[in-house]
N, C-alpha and C positions, 0 to 999 in steps of 0.2 A: 471346550464349549459344549453345552448340551445339545443333542440332536433335536430335530423338529419333533420327533416322536415323544420326547420327554416333556414337551410344553403343553400345558392344558389349554384347550381352545374353546371353552364355552361352559355354560352352566344351564341347567334345566332341572325340573323335578316333576315326578308323577306321583299322584296319591292313589292308593288302591284300598279296596276292602278285600278281605280274604275270608273264605269259608273253607273249613277243613273236613275232609271225609273221614271214614272210619280209620282207626289206628291199624296200621299194617305191621305184621311181625314176620312176614315172609315175602319173597319176591324181590324184584329189583326196583330201584328208584330211577325213574325215567330221566335221561340226561336233559338238563336245562329246566326241569320243573322244580318248584319250591316245595319243601316238606317241613312240617313242624315237628321237631324231635320230641317224642313222648317218653322214651327211656333210653339209657345208655349203659352198655356193659363192655368194658375194655375200650380199645381204640382201633378195632378192626374196621367197623363201619364208619364211625364218625371220628375225624381226626381229633387229637388231643386239644383241649381248650374249648370245645363246644359244650353247651349246657342244655339241659332239658328246657324246652320252650324256645330255643333258637330256631330260626329258619335256616334250612340247609339246602343248597343247590345240588340236586341229584346229578350223578354222572354215570348212571347205568350199572352201578355195582349193587350187589345183593345186600339185603338186611340180614346180618348174622344174629345168632341166638342172643336174646336179651336186649336187642336193639329194635326199637319200634319208632314209627313216624307216621304222620298223616299227611296225605297229599293236599296241597293248598290250591284252591281255584281263585284267581284274582279277577276283579272287575275294576277297570279304571274309573275313578271318581272325578278326577280333574287333572289337567296338565297345567303346570305353573309357568309363569313367565320369568320369575326370578325368585331367589331365596338367599337367606344368609343365616348361618348357624354358627354360634360361638360357644366354645368350651372355656369355662373359667374354673379354677380351683381355689377353694378357700385357703387362706394363709393363716396359720396359727403360730403365734409367737411363743417360742420355747426358751427365751433368754433366761439365763441364771446370773447370779451376782458375779461370778468369776469371769463372765464374758465381757470383752471390751466392745464387741460389735454384736448387735442384736441377731438372734438366730430364729429361723422359721422352719416349719414343716408344712408340706402341702396336704390339704384335706381332700375331700371327695370332689370330683368334677361336677360342675353344674352346667347343664346344656340348655340353652334357650335360642330361639330363632324367630325369624319372620318369613312368611311366604306370600307371594303375590300372584294373581292371575287375572284373566279377562273373563267377564261374565258373558255367557251365551245362553239365550233362552232355552235352546234345545237341550243344554246340559243341566241348567238350573231346575227345570221342571221334572227331571227324572227322580224317582224314588232313590234315596241314598246319596243324592248330590251334596255338595258342600253347603248349599243353602238349606237343604233338608236336615242338616245336622244342627241347625239353629231354629228353623221354623217348621210348622206343619205346612204341607203343600196341598193345594187343591188344583186338580186338572179338570177342566170342563170342556166338553165337546161343543161343536157348533149347535147341537141340539139341546144344550144345557144339561147334559148328564155329567154329574160331578163325581170325582173320585178323590177322597182325602187320604193322604199319607202321613202317618204319625212321625214325630221327630226321630231321626235315625240315631241310634246309639251304639251301633256295632263297632268292632275293632277297625281302626284305620291305620294303614301303613304308608310310609313315605319312602320313595326311592329318589335320593337327591344326587343328581349326576354332577360330577366335576369334570368328566369327559364322556359325552354321550356319542360314542362311535362304536357300533357293533359290526361294521362291515369292512372297514379298511384294514388290510393285512399289515401287521406291524404296529398298529395302534393298540392302546390299552383302554379298555372300557372300565371306568372308575365311578363308583357311587357309594354313598352312605345309605344304609338300609335299616329301618327300625320302625317299631310301633309308635305312633304319635297321638297327641291330643291337640286340637285346635282351640284357641281361646278368644277368637274374635271373628267378626265378619262384617263387612260394610257394603251398603248399597247406596248408590248416588248417581247423579247425572250432571254433566256439564256439556255445553254446546261444543261440538267437534272433538270431544274426547271419548275414548273408549271407556265403557263402564267396567270398572275393575273391582276386585275384592282383595283384601289382605287380612292376614291373621298372624297372631303370635302362636308359637308352637312349643311344646315340650315333649320329650321322649318319655314313654311309659313302658311298662313290661320289661322284657330283657334288655340289656345294654345294646345300643346300636353297634353295628359292625361296618367297617369300611372295606369294600370289596374292590379288588383289582383283577380284571379278567383279560387275558391276552387274546387278541383276535388271531385267527389262523386262516 
């Protein structure tokens, strides 16, 4: 029987914007900070399998010659209340006349999903909010001084937790991480219901990575 530590106990998601500093070619990558890989030479700095453009979690080791990365600074855009992400592969029939049973090959994976959250005025009115990715936003003071924010178009990243536990010793912190695009937003109101938003999403940029991090 699997132990309690093997059972996933919840789902959540956080959406971030990232800005990246100057590309670093010397020094150490701070433990726990995210870096965007700019160049790779060998497998001394970045383990095999990483690609230019991937986000890498620093662990205090040095950038070796030919390996460069830029430190990412994240800003939380929204916490989500639920999400669902599905991976589907195209199936291509490759049957020939000599086959008695049809044969198939798997094509590229297609990822799509939905994400849901609760609207808070304090979050919606901030520049770069989820609402701001679809609308211009005007904030006006009590003295009628207005500030207009143009529609936000910067990179958006999603951290989709399948187990959000960073403190309990013996647990595994698990999440899917990648750059995303949102394709919908809704506003509405019903008596006695929380006002919520939902959106379809797709992954863009580098392929998403599923991370498992042991707590100590």
